[in-house]
N, C-alpha and C positions, 0 to 999 in steps of 0.2 A: 198293563203295558200295551202300547199300540203295536199291532202286528207289523213286522217288517222294519221296525226302528230299533237301533242298537241301544241297549241300556247304558246310561251314563251314571257314574258315581255321584252321589249328592255333592252339592257345592261345598259343604263343610268338610267333606272328605278330600275333595280335590285341592283345596287351598294349601293344606299341610304338604301335600305331595309337590306342588309347584314350589313352595318355599324350600323344601328339601333339595329339589333340583337346582334352584337358584343358589342356595348355600354351597352345594357341592361344586357348582360351576365357578362361583366366586372364589372359593377356596383353591380350586385347581389353578385358576388364573393367577392368584396371589403366589402360590408355590412356583408356578412357571416363571413369573416375573422375577422372583428372588433367585431362582436358579439361573435365569438369563443374566441378572445383574452380577451374580458371583462369577459366572463364566466370562462375561465381557471384561471384568476387572482383571482377569488373568490373561485372556486371549488378546485383549486390546493394549496391554502394556508392552512396550518395545524392550528388547533384551540387547544390551550393548555387546559388541564384539570384544574378544579378549585383546588387551594391549600388552605389549612386551614390557615388563617392568624394568628390563635392562636398557631400554631405549634411552639414549642420552637426551633426546629431544623432549622427554617427559620430566627431566630433572633440572632444567635451568631455573635459577633463582632470580627473582626480580630485584633490580638495583636501581636506586635513584641516581641520576646523572645531572650534570649542569644543564641549565637552560630549560628546566621543567620536563626533561626527558626521563622516561623510565625504560629500563632495558631488561630483556630476558634472552640471554644468548645473543644471536645476531638480530633478534627482533627488538623493536622499540616502539613506544607510543609517546606522542606529544599532544598536550591539550591546552587550549585557551578558550575563553568564553565564546561559545557559538560554533566551534569547529575543532577538529583534531585530525592528526595523521597517525597512521600505524604502518610499520613495515614488517612483513612476514615473509619467511622463506623456508625452503626445505620440504620435508615429507608432510603428509596430511596430519600425522600425530604431532609433529613438531609445531605446525602452524596452529592446530586446535588448542594445544596446551598453551602456547604463547598468547593467543588471543584472550583466553580466559584469565591467565595469570596477570596480564597487563590491563585488563578491562573489567575487573571484578565489580567495581562500584557501578560502572555503566550497566553491566548485565543485571545487577540487582535492581537498579532504578528502573530499567526497562521492564523487567518482569513484574515489579510491583505496579507499574503504570498499567500494564496490560490486564492484570487481575482486577485492578480498580475499575477499569473501563468495562470489563466483562460483568462485574457486579452491577454497574450502572445500566448496561444494556439488558441484563437478565436479572431484574430484581426478584428477590424471593429465593430462599434456599431450596424449596421443592422444585422450582423451575430449573435452577442450576443443576440439581441432582439429575433430572431427566435429560437435560442437554448433555451433561457429562456422559451418561450411558450411551446416548445416541451418537456422540462424537467418537467415543471409544469403539463403538460398533462400526460406524461408517469408515473409519480410518485404521481399522485393525490390521490391514494388509499393507499399510504405507511402507513399512521397513523393507519389504521385498522389492519395492520399486526404487530403492536407494542403493546405489552401487557401494561396494565395500569401502573404497577410499573415503567416501563421504561419511560412512558410518564410523570409521576409525577416527576421522577428524572430529566428528561430533562427540564420540566417546571420550577423546582426550580433553575436549572442552568441558564435558560434563564431569569428568573425574576431578578437574580442578575446582569446579563449582561445588562438588560434594564436600569440600573442605569448609565451605561457608555455613554458618548457622542460619537455617531457614525455618520459618514458621508460617502460619496462616495458610492460604490456599495453595501456595507453592509446595508445601510439604505433602500435599495429597498425591503428588506424582513423583516418581523417581527422577533424578537429574537427567539421565540419558533420554528418558521419554520426553521431558519438557524441552530439552535442547533440540531433539530431532523434530518435534512438532512445531517448534518455533520457526524452523526452516520452511514451514508451509504457510507462513503468515500471508503471503500473497494468495495462495490457492484457496485456503479456508476463508479468507476475506471475501473472495468473490462468491463463494457459496453462501456466506452470511448476508451479503448484499442482496443476493437473489431471494433469500428467505425474509428479507425486510428487517433483519436484526441490526445491521449497520447502515449508515447513510449510503445510498446507492448512487448519488450524484457526485461523489468525490471522484476526481479523475486527474489525469496528467495531460499536459500539452507540450508538444515538441515540434521542432522543425529542423530540417537539414537544407543547406544551400551550398552551391558551388558554382564554378564557371562564371558566367556573366552576372550571376546574382550577387556575388560577394566582391568586396573591395580587393581582395588578394587573388581572386580566381580559384582559390583552394577551398576545401571543405570547411564549413562552420556548422556545428550542431549545437542546438540549445534546447534545454528541457526543464520544466517544472515537474518535480515528483511530489504530487499532492498525497498527503497521508495524515489522517487526523486521529491516530491512535493515542497521541499524547505529545506534548511539547518536547519531551525528553528526546524523541527521535530527531528533532530539529536541533535542539540545543547541544546534543552530544553526537552529532553526525561525525562520521569518520571517513577520511579519504584513505583508502587502503592501497598500499603499494605492495604487490604480491609477486614473489618469484618462486613459483612452485616447482618441485621436482617433476620432471616428465611432462612439462607443458610450457606454453609461452607465458611471458610476463604480462601482467595487466594491472591497470589502475581502476578501482571501482569506488563509488560513493554510496555508502549506506550507513550502517550503525554496528555497534559491537555485537559479536556473536552471529552476525549474518554471514554465512559461509557462501551463499550464492550471490548473484549479481542482479541488480536492477538498473544500474547506470554504469557503463564502463567502456574502456578502450584497451586494446591489446598491442603487443609489440609489432604486429603487422598493420596497425592502423585501422583495425576493424572496430567499429563503434556499435554498441547495442544499448537501447533504452526501452525499458518495459512499460507497457500501458495495459491497464485493466480492460477486460472484455468479458462478455457473457454470451453463451449460446444455449440452444435447447439441450445440447449434448452434455453440458456441464451445469445444468439447472440444479441438480442435486449433488450433495457432497459425495466425492468418490476418491479413492486413493490413486495416486499416480506419482510420477517423478515431479518434484517441485520445479516449477518453471525457472526460478532463479538458479537452480542447479544446472539446468540445460543451458542457460545463458553463460554461466561460468565455464562449462565445458566448451561452449562456442569460443570464448575468449582464449581458452587454453589451447585449442586445436584448430580453429577455423580461420579463414582468410577472406572469404567472399560472402555476399548475400546468399548465393546459391548453397554454400556450405551450411549456413544457419538453417535455411528452409529444409534441407535434406536431413538435418539433425532432428528437427521436430517430426518429420515424417517417419524417421526410424524409431521414434519413441512416442507412439500414439497416446499412451496413457498419461495425460497431463491436462491441466486446466486450460480454458480458453485464454488467449492473450493476443495482443498486438505488439510487435517489436519493431521499433525503428532501427534499421540496420544500415550502416553507411561505411564506405570504403575510402580511407584517406587518400590512397594512391590514385584511384580513378575518379574520385568525387561522386561516384554513384551512390544512390540511396534508395531504399524501398521500405514499405511496411510489410512485414511478414505476419499475416493474419492466420491464426491457427486454433484448432481445437482437436479432440481425439479423432474426428472423422476426416478432416481435411486441413491442408496447409496451403495458403494462397499467397503469392507474392504480388504486391501492388507497387509498381515502379513509380519513381518520381515523375512529375510533370515538368518538362523543360529542365530547369536547373534547381528546382526546389521540391520539397516534400513537406507537408504538414500532417501531423498525426495527433489525434486526441483519443477518444475512447469509443469510436464508432467503426464497426466493421463495414468496409465499403465495397468489397469485391462482389460481383454479381453472383458468385457461387453461394452467397448467404441469403439470396432473395427469398427462399422458401422457409427460412428459419424464423419462427414466430418471436423468439426472444430478441433476435437481432432487429427485426422490424420494430419491435416495441421500443428498443433503445434508440433507434433512429428517429422515431416520432416523439419520444419523451425522454428528456435527459439533457444535461448540459453539454455533452460531447460535441454534437453537431454545431452548437452555437459557438463554443470556444474555437472549434476548428475554423469556422468561417471568419471569426475575428482575427485569428492568427494569419489566415490567408490574406486578409486585408493588409495587415502590417507587413508581411513578407513582400507582397506586391508593391507597396508604397516605398519600401526600402531597397528595391531591386538595384543591383550594381553598387550598393554602398554598405552591404551587410558586413560588419566586423564584430569583434567580441563586445565592445561597449554597446553598440546598437542592439545586438542580440539580447544582452542583459536587460536593456530598456524594454524590449518587446516582452520579455518574460514578466516584467513588472507592470504590464499594462492592465489597468483596472477598468477600462472603459467598455462599453457595450458595442454592438455592431454600429459601424459608421462613426465611432468615437463618442457615442452618446454617454451622458452621465447616468450611471446605473447604481451609484452608491459605492461604498467601500466594503469589500468582502462578499460581493454578489457571487454566488456559486456558478453563474453562467459567464463570468469573466475569466480571462486567462490567469490573472493574479487574484485568486479568491482568498489569498492570505491563509492558506492551509498547507503550504509546501513543506515537506521535510527537508528537501534540498532543491536548489536551482543550480544548474551547471551549464557552462558554455565551453565547447571544445573548439579550439582554433588549430586546425591541422598544419597550416603553414608555419606557425610559430612553435608547434609542438607543446602548446600550453593548454591546461585544463583550468578553467576559472570556476570556483565553487563558492557559493554564498555562505556567509556566516548567518547565524540566527539573528533576528527572528523572521521566519517564514519567507525567505527569499529577499528580504528588504535590507539585510546587512551588507557590509562590504564583501565584494568577491575577492577571495584569495587566489592568486595566480600560482599554478604549480607547473614547474618544468618537468613534464612527464617524459619528454623525448629522451633525456639522458638516462633516466631509469629504464625506460623500455629498450634502450640500446645495450643495457647490461651493467650500468654503473650501480654499485651498491651504495645506497644513501646511509649516512651515519647519523642523520638527524634532520630536523626540519630545514635547517639552513641549506641542505643539499637538494631539497626538492622545491622550495619556495623561490619564486622569481622576485628579486629585489626591485625596489622602486614603486612608483604609484600603481595602485590597483583600481578596479572599477569601484567607485565610491558607493557608500550606502544610499538607499533611497532618501529623497528629501524628507519624506514623511515616514520614517521608520518606526514611529510610535503607533502607526495605524494597526499593526498586527496585534498589539496589546489591546487596543480598543475593540477590535473585532473579536478577539478571544473573550473579553469581558461580555460583549454583546451576545455571543453564542451561549455563554453560561446563563445569562439573563433570560434568553429565549427558552432554554430548557426549563428554567424555574417558572417562567410565566405559564408554560404549558401545564406543568404540574399543579400550579396554583389554580388555574382555570378548571382542571379536572377535579380538584378538591372543593370547588365551589367558591373560591376566592377570586371573583372576576375583577374586583377593584385592585387587588394586588397584582394580578396578571396584567392589567392595563398599565399600571405604573412601571412595571419591569419592561413591558414591550415598548412603551414610549421611550424609556431610557435607552434601550437597544437601538431604536430608530435614530435617536440623536447620535449615538456612538458610531453608527455605520453610514450616516448621511442618507438614510432612507433606502435601505435595500428591501426588495420585495418580501423577503423572509420576515423582517421586522414589521413591515406594514400589514402583512397577513396576521401576525400575532396581535397587533393593535385592533384590526378589524374583528377578529374572533372574540377578543375580550369585550369589545363594544357590543357585539351581538348578544353576548351573555348578560350584559347589563341592560339590554332592551333598547339600546341607542342605535337603531338600524340605519338612520340617515347618515350619521357620522361613520358607521361601519362601511357603508357603500362608498363614501368619499375616500376613506383610507384604502379600501380595496382598489378603487379606480386609480389612485396614485401608485399602488403597487404594480398594477398591470402596465403602467407606463414606464416601469423601471426594469424591463427585461427579466421577468421571472423565468425560472427554469421551466421549460416545457414539461407537462405532466401534472402531477398532483399539485404542485405549488401554483402553477398558472390556473389550473382548473378550479381550485378552491377560491382563488382571487376572483375569477370570472363569475363564479356562483354568488359570491358575496357582493359583487359590484352590480349585479342584475337588479333592475327596478323591482 
C-alpha cells in the first residue's frame, strides 16, 4: 500500500454496496410515493357541508308542463335546439337542487364530454394517474376559498346528481368533489393553457360602446365567449334568470351546473364579461376563489366599475383575468385587469372599449408571461380587428350591427384569411355570442352553432325589475330577431377540419405522411385555406421529401394572417429557401 493513501475496498466489494444503497433508496422512494398517493386521495377530496333534510327547497319534484317547459317548484327550464332558458330563485340550496333536477341530462352530457376531452389531451392511463395526483395536491385547499353559500349550493346540486347511475372516469370522484371542481373550469383552464395541455390561443373578444358611438346614445355591449371544450357547451347553452335571496337579480349566459358567471348583467345595469388572461403570478396551478364566483358576487352586490375592482382587490387569491365591466346608467366601461398581486382599471377610450385577451396596463410591463402573450398570440390581432370595426361603425352601432361584428371572419384591414382562422374575431369556436342593448333592455343570445345561429332576443328589463317569469313567453321578445349567418354551415365545416388536422398530426407522427397530407388538404378545402391547415400540408410534404411544394404551401400560410408565435414561426421556417 502506498504511504499516505487511504485504502479502498476492491471494486467487486464496492458494487454490491452501491447496489444495496440504490435498492434501499428506490424502495424508500416507492414507499414515499405510495404514502403520498394515499394521503392526497384523502386530503384532496372535498367534503360537502351538511344540508337540512327538512329544507323544502330540496324536495321539489320535476313536472312536465305545456310548451316544452319542465318545472321544479318556482324554477323552470325550457329547451330548443341550440339554446335554452332557466329560471332559478330562492336560497342557495333551493337553486342548486333545482338546477340539477331540471338539467340532469345536460350535466351528464357535459361531464362525459369533459372526461373524453381529458382523455384526448392526456393519452395513457399512467399519465392521467400522475396528473390526477398532481391536481388533487395543487387544489387540495380549494374548498377553504369557497364561501359557505356556494358550498351549500354545490352540495345541493351534487346531492341530486348522486341519484344518477354513473360509471367510467366520473365514478372515480365523489359527486360533490366533481361539482365543486367543475366551478374552477375557467381557473384550471388557464393553468392547463400555461402548461401547454390545452390550446393557449383560444380567447374571447368583446366591445362596449355608448354616447356618440351608438345609434341610441346608450350602452351596447357585445361579446364572443370562445370555448372549445366541446360542442355540448354551445348546443346546450343556458340563459339563466336568477332571483337569489339576499342579492340583486341577474341574467347570465353559460351552461348547466355553472353557478358562477362569465357573461351577465344585473338589475342595476352592471355588465360583466370574463376574458382569459395569464401572468407570472398564476403560471402554476394554485387554489383560490373561482373567478366566475367573484363575478356572480359582483352581479349580486355591485353597481359600478370601481365596486368590481375593489372586490378583486379584497379577494387576492384568484386566477388572472380581464373583465369588461360596463354601467348601463352612465354608459361608462372599463377593463378590470387582475391577478393575485394587482388589479388595474383600464378605462374606455372616448365612447368605446375593446377587450380581447391581452393585458394592456403599464403595471404589467415587467411581467414576462404578459410580454410573451403580447408578442405571441391571437389576442392583440383580434383586438386590432375589432377596433377597426368599431371605428368604422361609429355613430351607427346597434344590436344587429354589433352581432355582425361578432361574426366577422376577416383579417386586419378586411383581408381574406380563411374560415376558422384563430386570429379572426369569429374563429367559429364560440360557446355563446351575446349583445346587450341597454336602451331596449334586451339581451340577444345566439343559438348554436358557434355564434352563427339566430340571435334570440330576451326582455331582461322586466325580469330585472322584479317580474317573475312563468315560462319562455314571459322573457322572449316577440317578432323578428337577428337572423342566422348567411353561411351557418361554416361551423360544421370548421369542426370537421379541426378533427382532420388532429388526425393528420397523429398520422404524420406514426409515419403515415401520405395519409396526413390527404387529411390536411381536405382541411384546407373545408376552411378556405387557413394557416393552420396550410401548415399541416407543408409539414406533411416535408415528411414526403417534397420540399419545394412545402415551401409554397408555407408561403401561402404566411399570407393568411397566422397566429403570432409557434404557428407563424413554423410557417416562416418552412417557407425559408
